[in-house]
N, C-alpha and C positions, 0 to 999 in steps of 0.2 A: 458792605456797600451793595446796593441792590443792583439788578441787572442794568436799569436805565442809566444810573449813575456810572456803571462801569463803561457803558457805551458812549458816555459824554453828553447824552442828551438830557440827563436829569438834573434837577435842582432841588435842594432840599425844601421840602413843604412839610407842614403840620396842620392838624385841623382841631378846632375846638367844638365841643358839643356840650349840650346841657342835659341833665338827667330827665328823662321823659316822665310825665305825671300820670300817664295812662297806658294799659296793656297795647292800646292801638298805637301811641306815641312811640312805644318801645319797639313795636314791630316795624313802624316806619323808619325808626333810626337804625335799625339793624340792616334794612335795605340801603339806606343812604350810606351807611358805613362800608358795606360791601362794594359799594360802586366807587367810593373814594379810595378804597384800598388799592385799587388798579394803579394808583399814582405813587404807591410805595412811600406813605409818609414815614418821616423819622419817628413821629409819635403822634398820638391823639390825645388831647387834654380834655378833661370834664369838670364843669364849673361846679361851684359850691354856694349854695344859697346863703341869704343873710343869716349871720349867727349859726352857721353849720346847719340850717334847717333842712338841707336836702342831704345831710352826710350819707344816710343809707343809700339813696338813689345814686349818689355820686360813687361811692364804693362799689355798689353793684355793677354800675356801667363800666368802671374801670377794670372790674374783674371780667367782664364779658369781653371787653377789648383785648386783654391779655390773653384770654382764651382763644381768641381768633388769631393769636400769633403776631399781634402788633404791639409795639410799645405804648404804654399808657402814662400819662402824667395826670395826678390828682391835683385839682385846686385845693388850697388848704387855707382856711382863714382863721385869724386868732382873735378877732373882737369877741370879747365875752367868754374866751377861753381860759382854762387854768393850766399850769405846767403839767400837772398830772394828766389832765384830759388829752392834751397834746402829745405827751409821752405815750399814752395808750394808742392814740390814733397812729402815731408814727409806727409803733410795733405792729399794728394791724396791716398797714400798708406795706411795711417791709416783709411781713410773712406772705403777703399776697404776691410779691415779686415786683413791687413798684420800684422803679429806679429814679423817677424824676417827679419833682414836686413844682407847683406854681404857688409860691408863698406870697400871701396877700394879707393886708389888714381886715379887709372885708367890711360888710355893712351890718349894723345892728339891725334886728327885726324891729319895725315900728312898735312903740310902746316900751321898750327896754331902756334902762339906764345903761351908762357906760359899762361898768363891771368889768371882770376878767383881769388877768394878770399881764397882758400885753397891751402896750398903748399903740405901738407902730409895727409895720411889717418888718422894719429892721431888727426890732426885739425878737420876732419869731425866727428870721433867718438866723440870727446869733445863736438862739436856743437850739434850733434844728442841728446846726453845725456842732455846737458842743455836746449834744446829746448823741449824734450818730456819725459823726466824723464826715467821711466822704461816702457814706452809704447813698445819698441821694444828690443828683444834679438839681440844683435849685435855680428855679426861674423866678425873676419878679417882674413886676409891672413898670412900664415907662410911659411918660405922658408927654409926647412932643408938643401938645398943644396946651399944657398945665393942667394938673389935676383940678376939678371944679371946687374943691374944698381948700386948696392951697392958698396960703396968705399972700403970696407973690411967686412970680416965675423963679426968682432967685431961691426962695425956700423950698420950691418944688424940686428943683434941681438938686439941691442940698440933701434932701430926703432921699432922693434916688441914689446919690453918691454914697449916702450912709449905708443903704441897703447893700450896695455892691461891696463897701468895706466890711460889712458884716458877713460876708462870705457867698454872696450870690455868684453863680456861675455864668449866667446869661439873663437877658431881659426881653420880654415880648411887649411890644407897644399897643397902648390904646389905637384903635383904628383912626385913619386920618385920610384925607383926600388932597393934601397939599404937601408934596415931597419935601419942599423947602423946610418946613417945620421939623421933619424927621432928620433931615441933614444937619440943621443948626443944633438940634438937641444932642445928637451923637458928637458933634465937634465940641460943644460947651462941656459935655461930660467927660470927653477924653481930656480936655484942658484941666479938669479937676481930678485927674488920675483914675476915672472910672473907665476901664478899658475892655470890659467884658463885651461879647457880642450882643448887639441890640437888634432883634428880629422884628420887622414891621408886621403889626397886625393889620390884616386886610378884611374889610366888610364889604362882600359883594352887594350890590343894590338891586332889590327886586321888588321892594314896595317903598313908595315915598313917604307914606304915612308912618310907617314903622321906623324908617330911616330918621325922619324928623324927631320922632318921639324919643328914640334912643340917644340920639346926639344932643338934644336939649338936656337929657338927664345925665349923660356922663361927660359932657363938656368937648364932644368932638365937634370940630368946626366944619360945617358944610359951606364951601366957597359959594359965593352969592349966585355966581353963573350956573353952577349945578342946581341950586336950589330953586332958580328961576325957571330953568329948562324942566325941572321935575314938576313944578306947579303948572306950567304950560300944557303938559301932557294930561292933566286931570286925571280921569279914571281909565286912561289907556295903558293897561297894564303891559300889553306887548311892546308899545314904544318905551316905557320906563325901563322894562328889562333889557331891551336892546341898547339903549343909551347907557344904562348901568354897566352893562358888559364892556362897551367901548371905553368908558371912563376908567374902570377899574383896571382892565387889561393894560391900557396905557400907563397907569400909575405903576403896576407891577413890572412893566417893562422898564420904565424909568429907574426903578428902584434897583432891578437886577442888574441893568446896565452900569450902575453905580456901585455894584459890588456888595450889595447887602448879603449877609450870611445865609438867609433863608426867607421864606414867606410863611406866615401863620394865619390860616384863613378862619374866621368866624363864620361857621356854616350855617348857624340857627337850625341846625339838624337837618338841613337840606343839602342835596348833592349837586343839582343841575347847574347852578350858576358857578360854582367853584370848579367843577369839571370842565365847563366851557372855556373858562378864563385860562385854566391850565392847558387846554387844548391848543388855544390861540397863542399861548406862550411856547408851545412845544415842550411842555414838560410831561 
């Protein structure tokens, strides 16, 4: 337990980063991480590109975070992977000292056929459990507003429940701005026996064009009133950031008051918005 939690002022938080593509990006991320470590995160996760295309960058960033004395979770996608390749990667991560994985189906790089020996994230979760026992805490993804490729909300919920039954320890959600979607998802999952902690994924708002692009791609809903306010600000980045801080802080406050287990911030390798939201929350 870190000092903040011991004093009763802390609340569990974690941060997601992506592997930087340039030396300048790596330097900027190191600075952002140092600033965010002041919040005593439970862990920091690092994303994994389509088809494992950033594996080297992902594992390198994970290694750095561990060397900085912070728990690190590697994203781990299985699309296009073989059992042997997964086995080797698990051994590498275990040797590095990684104790937590975010197990995902992942996306294929464009131009690839299906391939691989795993069809669903639940297949990967079951395989990791069978191969490594309890060596890793396994996180899976949850979609309060339904995965964009799901056949139906029922099918999506069932896919989530299957991942939990396969051995997931907890889940992190896609980001959302409608708390009711999260509460309904957790309730529906509980009724089907999936009772692992579901941690809300939080996306700070600092650019409206970036947010619209991401949300259209991943199926996250931007409530109409938020979309219209953002559009009304035009290119006024200061107003967009101020409005975004208010909206996301209110959402986090609502979630925390309702007893969520933790908050997981999608930082986009930046620290300012996340630090300010947590400051306002008293974390």
